[in-house]
mmCIF file of the C-alpha atoms, coordinates in Angstrom:
data_MODEL
# 
_entry.id   MODEL 
# 
loop_
_atom_site.group_PDB 
_atom_site.id 
_atom_site.type_symbol 
_atom_site.label_atom_id 
_atom_site.label_alt_id 
_atom_site.label_comp_id 
_atom_site.label_asym_id 
_atom_site.label_entity_id 
_atom_site.label_seq_id 
_atom_site.pdbx_PDB_ins_code 
_atom_site.Cartn_x 
_atom_site.Cartn_y 
_atom_site.Cartn_z 
_atom_site.occupancy 
_atom_site.B_iso_or_equiv 
_atom_site.pdbx_formal_charge 
_atom_site.auth_seq_id 
_atom_site.auth_comp_id 
_atom_site.auth_asym_id 
_atom_site.auth_atom_id 
_atom_site.pdbx_PDB_model_num 
ATOM 1   C CA . MET A 1 1   ? 148.954 -135.619 201.886 1.00 0.00 ? 1   MET A CA 1 
ATOM 2   C CA . ALA A 1 2   ? 151.460 -132.770 201.728 1.00 0.00 ? 2   ALA A CA 1 
ATOM 3   C CA . SER A 1 3   ? 153.493 -131.993 204.772 1.00 0.00 ? 3   SER A CA 1 
ATOM 4   C CA . VAL A 1 4   ? 152.917 -128.823 206.725 1.00 0.00 ? 4   VAL A CA 1 
ATOM 5   C CA . MET A 1 5   ? 156.531 -127.856 206.217 1.00 0.00 ? 5   MET A CA 1 
ATOM 6   C CA . GLY A 1 6   ? 156.164 -128.283 202.425 1.00 0.00 ? 6   GLY A CA 1 
ATOM 7   C CA . LEU A 1 7   ? 153.053 -126.080 202.378 1.00 0.00 ? 7   LEU A CA 1 
ATOM 8   C CA . LEU A 1 8   ? 154.811 -123.364 204.357 1.00 0.00 ? 8   LEU A CA 1 
ATOM 9   C CA . GLU A 1 9   ? 157.840 -123.505 202.028 1.00 0.00 ? 9   GLU A CA 1 
ATOM 10  C CA . ALA A 1 10  ? 155.566 -123.168 198.967 1.00 0.00 ? 10  ALA A CA 1 
ATOM 11  C CA . ARG A 1 11  ? 153.795 -120.158 200.489 1.00 0.00 ? 11  ARG A CA 1 
ATOM 12  C CA . GLU A 1 12  ? 157.129 -118.613 201.444 1.00 0.00 ? 12  GLU A CA 1 
ATOM 13  C CA . MET A 1 13  ? 158.404 -119.085 197.887 1.00 0.00 ? 13  MET A CA 1 
ATOM 14  C CA . ALA A 1 14  ? 155.257 -117.425 196.465 1.00 0.00 ? 14  ALA A CA 1 
ATOM 15  C CA . ALA A 1 15  ? 155.700 -114.479 198.838 1.00 0.00 ? 15  ALA A CA 1 
ATOM 16  C CA . LEU A 1 16  ? 159.366 -114.179 197.842 1.00 0.00 ? 16  LEU A CA 1 
ATOM 17  C CA . VAL A 1 17  ? 158.425 -114.118 194.133 1.00 0.00 ? 17  VAL A CA 1 
ATOM 18  C CA . ARG A 1 18  ? 155.815 -111.418 194.811 1.00 0.00 ? 18  ARG A CA 1 
ATOM 19  C CA . VAL A 1 19  ? 158.349 -109.318 196.758 1.00 0.00 ? 19  VAL A CA 1 
ATOM 20  C CA . GLU A 1 20  ? 160.821 -109.542 193.852 1.00 0.00 ? 20  GLU A CA 1 
ATOM 21  C CA . GLU A 1 21  ? 158.104 -108.536 191.351 1.00 0.00 ? 21  GLU A CA 1 
ATOM 22  C CA . LEU A 1 22  ? 157.200 -105.519 193.477 1.00 0.00 ? 22  LEU A CA 1 
ATOM 23  C CA . ARG A 1 23  ? 160.865 -104.506 193.853 1.00 0.00 ? 23  ARG A CA 1 
ATOM 24  C CA . GLU A 1 24  ? 161.261 -104.590 190.064 1.00 0.00 ? 24  GLU A CA 1 
ATOM 25  C CA . GLU A 1 25  ? 158.113 -102.490 189.682 1.00 0.00 ? 25  GLU A CA 1 
ATOM 26  C CA . VAL A 1 26  ? 159.392 -99.977  192.259 1.00 0.00 ? 26  VAL A CA 1 
ATOM 27  C CA . GLU A 1 27  ? 162.672 -99.676  190.348 1.00 0.00 ? 27  GLU A CA 1 
ATOM 28  C CA . ARG A 1 28  ? 160.755 -99.110  187.106 1.00 0.00 ? 28  ARG A CA 1 
ATOM 29  C CA . VAL A 1 29  ? 158.514 -96.471  188.719 1.00 0.00 ? 29  VAL A CA 1 
ATOM 30  C CA . LEU A 1 30  ? 161.510 -94.729  190.305 1.00 0.00 ? 30  LEU A CA 1 
ATOM 31  C CA . ALA A 1 31  ? 163.253 -94.613  186.927 1.00 0.00 ? 31  ALA A CA 1 
ATOM 32  C CA . GLU A 1 32  ? 160.123 -93.111  185.323 1.00 0.00 ? 32  GLU A CA 1 
ATOM 33  C CA . LEU A 1 33  ? 159.848 -90.623  188.195 1.00 0.00 ? 33  LEU A CA 1 
ATOM 34  C CA . ALA A 1 34  ? 163.468 -89.538  187.746 1.00 0.00 ? 34  ALA A CA 1 
ATOM 35  C CA . GLU A 1 35  ? 162.878 -89.055  184.016 1.00 0.00 ? 35  GLU A CA 1 
ATOM 36  C CA . ALA A 1 36  ? 159.666 -87.052  184.617 1.00 0.00 ? 36  ALA A CA 1 
ATOM 37  C CA . GLU A 1 37  ? 161.426 -84.872  187.207 1.00 0.00 ? 37  GLU A CA 1 
ATOM 38  C CA . ALA A 1 38  ? 164.224 -84.173  184.708 1.00 0.00 ? 38  ALA A CA 1 
ATOM 39  C CA . VAL A 1 39  ? 161.660 -83.116  182.077 1.00 0.00 ? 39  VAL A CA 1 
ATOM 40  C CA . LEU A 1 40  ? 159.910 -80.901  184.624 1.00 0.00 ? 40  LEU A CA 1 
ATOM 41  C CA . GLU A 1 41  ? 163.193 -79.293  185.647 1.00 0.00 ? 41  GLU A CA 1 
ATOM 42  C CA . ARG A 1 42  ? 164.096 -78.556  182.007 1.00 0.00 ? 42  ARG A CA 1 
ATOM 43  C CA . ARG A 1 43  ? 160.687 -76.975  181.402 1.00 0.00 ? 43  ARG A CA 1 
ATOM 44  C CA . VAL A 1 44  ? 160.893 -74.819  184.541 1.00 0.00 ? 44  VAL A CA 1 
ATOM 45  C CA . ILE A 1 45  ? 164.339 -73.643  183.474 1.00 0.00 ? 45  ILE A CA 1 
ATOM 46  C CA . ALA A 1 46  ? 163.109 -72.956  179.925 1.00 0.00 ? 46  ALA A CA 1 
ATOM 47  C CA . ARG A 1 47  ? 160.167 -70.910  181.217 1.00 0.00 ? 47  ARG A CA 1 
ATOM 48  C CA . GLY A 1 48  ? 162.467 -68.928  183.495 1.00 0.00 ? 48  GLY A CA 1 
ATOM 49  C CA . GLU A 1 49  ? 164.926 -68.288  180.676 1.00 0.00 ? 49  GLU A CA 1 
ATOM 50  C CA . LEU A 1 50  ? 162.098 -67.181  178.380 1.00 0.00 ? 50  LEU A CA 1 
ATOM 51  C CA . ALA A 1 51  ? 160.720 -64.823  181.032 1.00 0.00 ? 51  ALA A CA 1 
ATOM 52  C CA . GLU A 1 52  ? 164.177 -63.280  181.489 1.00 0.00 ? 52  GLU A CA 1 
ATOM 53  C CA . ALA A 1 53  ? 164.677 -62.934  177.737 1.00 0.00 ? 53  ALA A CA 1 
ATOM 54  C CA . LEU A 1 54  ? 161.266 -61.311  177.287 1.00 0.00 ? 54  LEU A CA 1 
ATOM 55  C CA . ALA A 1 55  ? 161.899 -58.905  180.155 1.00 0.00 ? 55  ALA A CA 1 
ATOM 56  C CA . ALA A 1 56  ? 165.255 -57.961  178.652 1.00 0.00 ? 56  ALA A CA 1 
ATOM 57  C CA . SER A 1 57  ? 163.618 -57.589  175.242 1.00 0.00 ? 57  SER A CA 1 
ATOM 58  C CA . ASP A 1 58  ? 160.944 -55.271  176.704 1.00 0.00 ? 58  ASP A CA 1 
ATOM 59  C CA . GLN A 1 59  ? 163.657 -53.143  178.363 1.00 0.00 ? 59  GLN A CA 1 
ATOM 60  C CA . GLU A 1 60  ? 165.677 -52.980  175.132 1.00 0.00 ? 60  GLU A CA 1 
ATOM 61  C CA . ALA A 1 61  ? 162.574 -52.038  173.157 1.00 0.00 ? 61  ALA A CA 1 
ATOM 62  C CA . ALA A 1 62  ? 161.757 -49.258  175.617 1.00 0.00 ? 62  ALA A CA 1 
ATOM 63  C CA . GLN A 1 63  ? 165.304 -47.906  175.334 1.00 0.00 ? 63  GLN A CA 1 
ATOM 64  C CA . SER A 1 64  ? 165.714 -48.399  171.577 1.00 0.00 ? 64  SER A CA 1 
ATOM 65  C CA . PRO A 1 65  ? 165.817 -45.495  169.142 1.00 0.00 ? 65  PRO A CA 1 
ATOM 66  C CA . GLU A 1 66  ? 162.940 -47.108  167.231 1.00 0.00 ? 66  GLU A CA 1 
ATOM 67  C CA . SER A 1 67  ? 160.589 -46.669  170.199 1.00 0.00 ? 67  SER A CA 1 
ATOM 68  C CA . ALA A 1 68  ? 161.657 -43.042  170.538 1.00 0.00 ? 68  ALA A CA 1 
ATOM 69  C CA . ARG A 1 69  ? 160.751 -42.448  166.878 1.00 0.00 ? 69  ARG A CA 1 
ATOM 70  C CA . GLY A 1 70  ? 157.400 -44.197  167.303 1.00 0.00 ? 70  GLY A CA 1 
ATOM 71  C CA . VAL A 1 71  ? 158.263 -47.168  165.076 1.00 0.00 ? 71  VAL A CA 1 
ATOM 72  C CA . VAL A 1 72  ? 155.952 -50.055  165.916 1.00 0.00 ? 72  VAL A CA 1 
ATOM 73  C CA . LYS A 1 73  ? 157.091 -53.576  165.186 1.00 0.00 ? 73  LYS A CA 1 
ATOM 74  C CA . VAL A 1 74  ? 154.494 -55.764  163.503 1.00 0.00 ? 74  VAL A CA 1 
ATOM 75  C CA . PRO A 1 75  ? 153.500 -58.641  165.772 1.00 0.00 ? 75  PRO A CA 1 
ATOM 76  C CA . VAL A 1 76  ? 153.520 -62.192  164.527 1.00 0.00 ? 76  VAL A CA 1 
ATOM 77  C CA . ALA A 1 77  ? 150.752 -64.717  165.054 1.00 0.00 ? 77  ALA A CA 1 
ATOM 78  C CA . GLY A 1 78  ? 151.130 -66.363  168.451 1.00 0.00 ? 78  GLY A CA 1 
ATOM 79  C CA . SER A 1 79  ? 153.329 -63.570  169.765 1.00 0.00 ? 79  SER A CA 1 
ATOM 80  C CA . VAL A 1 80  ? 153.432 -62.579  173.416 1.00 0.00 ? 80  VAL A CA 1 
ATOM 81  C CA . VAL A 1 81  ? 150.834 -60.056  174.580 1.00 0.00 ? 81  VAL A CA 1 
ATOM 82  C CA . PRO A 1 82  ? 152.629 -56.928  175.823 1.00 0.00 ? 82  PRO A CA 1 
ATOM 83  C CA . ARG A 1 83  ? 151.382 -55.100  178.887 1.00 0.00 ? 83  ARG A CA 1 
ATOM 84  C CA . TRP A 1 84  ? 149.107 -52.195  178.006 1.00 0.00 ? 84  TRP A CA 1 
ATOM 85  C CA . ARG A 1 85  ? 150.599 -48.777  178.640 1.00 0.00 ? 85  ARG A CA 1 
ATOM 86  C CA . GLU A 1 86  ? 149.671 -45.255  177.652 1.00 0.00 ? 86  GLU A CA 1 
ATOM 87  C CA . GLY A 1 87  ? 150.311 -44.629  173.974 1.00 0.00 ? 87  GLY A CA 1 
ATOM 88  C CA . LEU A 1 88  ? 150.375 -48.332  173.026 1.00 0.00 ? 88  LEU A CA 1 
ATOM 89  C CA . SER A 1 89  ? 147.747 -49.088  170.402 1.00 0.00 ? 89  SER A CA 1 
ATOM 90  C CA . VAL A 1 90  ? 145.896 -52.288  169.663 1.00 0.00 ? 90  VAL A CA 1 
ATOM 91  C CA . GLU A 1 91  ? 148.171 -52.639  166.623 1.00 0.00 ? 91  GLU A CA 1 
ATOM 92  C CA . ALA A 1 92  ? 150.855 -53.938  169.007 1.00 0.00 ? 92  ALA A CA 1 
ATOM 93  C CA . LEU A 1 93  ? 148.775 -57.095  169.446 1.00 0.00 ? 93  LEU A CA 1 
ATOM 94  C CA . ALA A 1 94  ? 148.765 -60.187  167.255 1.00 0.00 ? 94  ALA A CA 1 
ATOM 95  C CA . PRO A 1 95  ? 145.798 -60.307  164.835 1.00 0.00 ? 95  PRO A CA 1 
ATOM 96  C CA . VAL A 1 96  ? 143.639 -62.680  166.902 1.00 0.00 ? 96  VAL A CA 1 
ATOM 97  C CA . TYR A 1 97  ? 144.044 -60.493  169.996 1.00 0.00 ? 97  TYR A CA 1 
ATOM 98  C CA . ARG A 1 98  ? 143.254 -57.331  167.979 1.00 0.00 ? 98  ARG A CA 1 
ATOM 99  C CA . ARG A 1 99  ? 140.087 -59.020  166.760 1.00 0.00 ? 99  ARG A CA 1 
ATOM 100 C CA . LEU A 1 100 ? 139.041 -59.970  170.310 1.00 0.00 ? 100 LEU A CA 1 
ATOM 101 C CA . VAL A 1 101 ? 139.591 -56.417  171.577 1.00 0.00 ? 101 VAL A CA 1 
ATOM 102 C CA . GLY A 1 102 ? 137.668 -55.129  168.540 1.00 0.00 ? 102 GLY A CA 1 
ATOM 103 C CA . LEU A 1 103 ? 134.707 -57.377  169.325 1.00 0.00 ? 103 LEU A CA 1 
ATOM 104 C CA . LEU A 1 104 ? 134.600 -56.036  172.889 1.00 0.00 ? 104 LEU A CA 1 
ATOM 105 C CA . GLU A 1 105 ? 134.814 -52.449  171.596 1.00 0.00 ? 105 GLU A CA 1 
ATOM 106 C CA . ALA A 1 106 ? 131.898 -53.088  169.209 1.00 0.00 ? 106 ALA A CA 1 
ATOM 107 C CA . GLU A 1 107 ? 129.879 -54.703  171.996 1.00 0.00 ? 107 GLU A CA 1 
ATOM 108 C CA . ALA A 1 108 ? 130.485 -51.707  174.291 1.00 0.00 ? 108 ALA A CA 1 
ATOM 109 C CA . GLU A 1 109 ? 129.526 -49.242  171.541 1.00 0.00 ? 109 GLU A CA 1 
ATOM 110 C CA . ALA A 1 110 ? 126.297 -51.198  170.979 1.00 0.00 ? 110 ALA A CA 1 
ATOM 111 C CA . GLY A 1 111 ? 125.494 -50.776  174.683 1.00 0.00 ? 111 GLY A CA 1 
ATOM 112 C CA . GLY A 1 112 ? 126.247 -54.363  175.660 1.00 0.00 ? 112 GLY A CA 1 
ATOM 113 C CA . SER A 1 113 ? 127.424 -55.385  179.093 1.00 0.00 ? 113 SER A CA 1 
ATOM 114 C CA . GLY A 1 114 ? 130.269 -57.624  177.979 1.00 0.00 ? 114 GLY A CA 1 
ATOM 115 C CA . LEU A 1 115 ? 130.764 -60.988  176.357 1.00 0.00 ? 115 LEU A CA 1 
ATOM 116 C CA . ARG A 1 116 ? 131.498 -64.492  177.576 1.00 0.00 ? 116 ARG A CA 1 
ATOM 117 C CA . ALA A 1 117 ? 134.097 -66.693  175.888 1.00 0.00 ? 117 ALA A CA 1 
ATOM 118 C CA . ALA A 1 118 ? 131.412 -68.794  174.171 1.00 0.00 ? 118 ALA A CA 1 
ATOM 119 C CA . GLU A 1 119 ? 129.814 -65.658  172.701 1.00 0.00 ? 119 GLU A CA 1 
ATOM 120 C CA . LEU A 1 120 ? 133.212 -64.472  171.496 1.00 0.00 ? 120 LEU A CA 1 
ATOM 121 C CA . ALA A 1 121 ? 133.830 -67.854  169.846 1.00 0.00 ? 121 ALA A CA 1 
ATOM 122 C CA . GLY A 1 122 ? 130.538 -67.598  167.979 1.00 0.00 ? 122 GLY A CA 1 
ATOM 123 C CA . ARG A 1 123 ? 131.242 -64.035  166.858 1.00 0.00 ? 123 ARG A CA 1 
ATOM 124 C CA . MET A 1 124 ? 134.681 -65.050  165.625 1.00 0.00 ? 124 MET A CA 1 
ATOM 125 C CA . GLY A 1 125 ? 133.105 -67.760  163.500 1.00 0.00 ? 125 GLY A CA 1 
ATOM 126 C CA . LEU A 1 126 ? 134.570 -70.576  165.561 1.00 0.00 ? 126 LEU A CA 1 
ATOM 127 C CA . GLU A 1 127 ? 132.764 -73.741  166.447 1.00 0.00 ? 127 GLU A CA 1 
ATOM 128 C CA . VAL A 1 128 ? 131.321 -73.262  169.934 1.00 0.00 ? 128 VAL A CA 1 
ATOM 129 C CA . VAL A 1 129 ? 132.833 -76.382  171.467 1.00 0.00 ? 129 VAL A CA 1 
ATOM 130 C CA . PRO A 1 130 ? 134.659 -76.599  174.804 1.00 0.00 ? 130 PRO A CA 1 
ATOM 131 C CA . VAL A 1 131 ? 138.170 -76.739  173.321 1.00 0.00 ? 131 VAL A CA 1 
ATOM 132 C CA . LYS A 1 132 ? 137.626 -73.560  171.262 1.00 0.00 ? 132 LYS A CA 1 
ATOM 133 C CA . VAL A 1 133 ? 135.821 -71.742  174.068 1.00 0.00 ? 133 VAL A CA 1 
ATOM 134 C CA . GLU A 1 134 ? 138.536 -72.566  176.612 1.00 0.00 ? 134 GLU A CA 1 
ATOM 135 C CA . GLY A 1 135 ? 141.233 -71.443  174.179 1.00 0.00 ? 135 GLY A CA 1 
ATOM 136 C CA . LEU A 1 136 ? 139.489 -68.080  173.811 1.00 0.00 ? 136 LEU A CA 1 
ATOM 137 C CA . ARG A 1 137 ? 138.942 -67.836  177.565 1.00 0.00 ? 137 ARG A CA 1 
ATOM 138 C CA . THR A 1 138 ? 142.698 -68.298  178.046 1.00 0.00 ? 138 THR A CA 1 
ATOM 139 C CA . LYS A 1 139 ? 143.417 -65.545  175.526 1.00 0.00 ? 139 LYS A CA 1 
ATOM 140 C CA . MET A 1 140 ? 140.910 -63.242  177.219 1.00 0.00 ? 140 MET A CA 1 
ATOM 141 C CA . LYS A 1 141 ? 142.393 -63.906  180.658 1.00 0.00 ? 141 LYS A CA 1 
ATOM 142 C CA . ARG A 1 142 ? 145.814 -63.030  179.206 1.00 0.00 ? 142 ARG A CA 1 
ATOM 143 C CA . LEU A 1 143 ? 144.392 -59.757  177.830 1.00 0.00 ? 143 LEU A CA 1 
ATOM 144 C CA . VAL A 1 144 ? 142.851 -59.012  181.252 1.00 0.00 ? 144 VAL A CA 1 
ATOM 145 C CA . GLU A 1 145 ? 146.128 -59.768  183.021 1.00 0.00 ? 145 GLU A CA 1 
ATOM 146 C CA . ARG A 1 146 ? 148.027 -57.454  180.670 1.00 0.00 ? 146 ARG A CA 1 
ATOM 147 C CA . GLY A 1 147 ? 145.510 -54.603  181.001 1.00 0.00 ? 147 GLY A CA 1 
ATOM 148 C CA . TRP A 1 148 ? 143.964 -54.649  177.508 1.00 0.00 ? 148 TRP A CA 1 
ATOM 149 C CA . VAL A 1 149 ? 140.440 -55.650  178.596 1.00 0.00 ? 149 VAL A CA 1 
ATOM 150 C CA . ALA A 1 150 ? 138.510 -55.982  181.853 1.00 0.00 ? 150 ALA A CA 1 
ATOM 151 C CA . GLU A 1 151 ? 136.636 -58.803  183.544 1.00 0.00 ? 151 GLU A CA 1 
ATOM 152 C CA . GLU A 1 152 ? 134.106 -56.958  185.690 1.00 0.00 ? 152 GLU A CA 1 
ATOM 153 C CA . ARG A 1 153 ? 132.135 -60.119  186.491 1.00 0.00 ? 153 ARG A CA 1 
ATOM 154 C CA . PRO A 1 154 ? 133.596 -63.632  186.465 1.00 0.00 ? 154 PRO A CA 1 
ATOM 155 C CA . GLY A 1 155 ? 133.716 -64.872  182.886 1.00 0.00 ? 155 GLY A CA 1 
ATOM 156 C CA . VAL A 1 156 ? 132.276 -61.659  181.382 1.00 0.00 ? 156 VAL A CA 1 
ATOM 157 C CA . PHE A 1 157 ? 134.829 -59.642  179.440 1.00 0.00 ? 157 PHE A CA 1 
ATOM 158 C CA . THR A 1 158 ? 134.483 -55.933  178.639 1.00 0.00 ? 158 THR A CA 1 
ATOM 159 C CA . ARG A 1 159 ? 136.656 -53.283  177.090 1.00 0.00 ? 159 ARG A CA 1 
ATOM 160 C CA . ARG A 1 160 ? 139.292 -51.670  179.276 1.00 0.00 ? 160 ARG A CA 1 
ATOM 161 C CA . PRO A 1 161 ? 137.820 -48.823  181.319 1.00 0.00 ? 161 PRO A CA 1 
ATOM 162 C CA . ALA A 1 162 ? 138.891 -45.381  180.154 1.00 0.00 ? 162 ALA A CA 1 
ATOM 163 C CA . ALA A 1 163 ? 141.539 -43.646  182.269 1.00 0.00 ? 163 ALA A CA 1 
ATOM 164 C CA . VAL A 1 164 ? 139.996 -41.473  184.948 1.00 0.00 ? 164 VAL A CA 1 
# 
């Protein structure tokens, strides 16, 4: 029969091994956390830098001789949606955004009360699956935020109301 002291020493040794395993795991998790925080910090800085660059670009464009002459730069696919302002036409938008605004215009002219993202996906010839619908919803929310279209009811997008 094993001695009581031997049993206690064995249990102590097992607890010590478990403590060391957990310390190693904590060190690993802390290293991963530090790496993830560094990635997050770089992305926050990048977003801030991009926002500053875009704001400066908008100011330069407003002050440039081209804008005074009415020259409109052709947008590229995936370009940033500018804020709507008087005199800015839908041609300032990237093709996919122009098409979305056009669909809302056609719906309004037909007497419709607006479209949901899933309906827009179908009308654009996209597969009506969650990933496509959510992508369009994001684009529509961006157009709403920038003043190009309206969202009079949650999830129902309409053309921008005419200036009163």
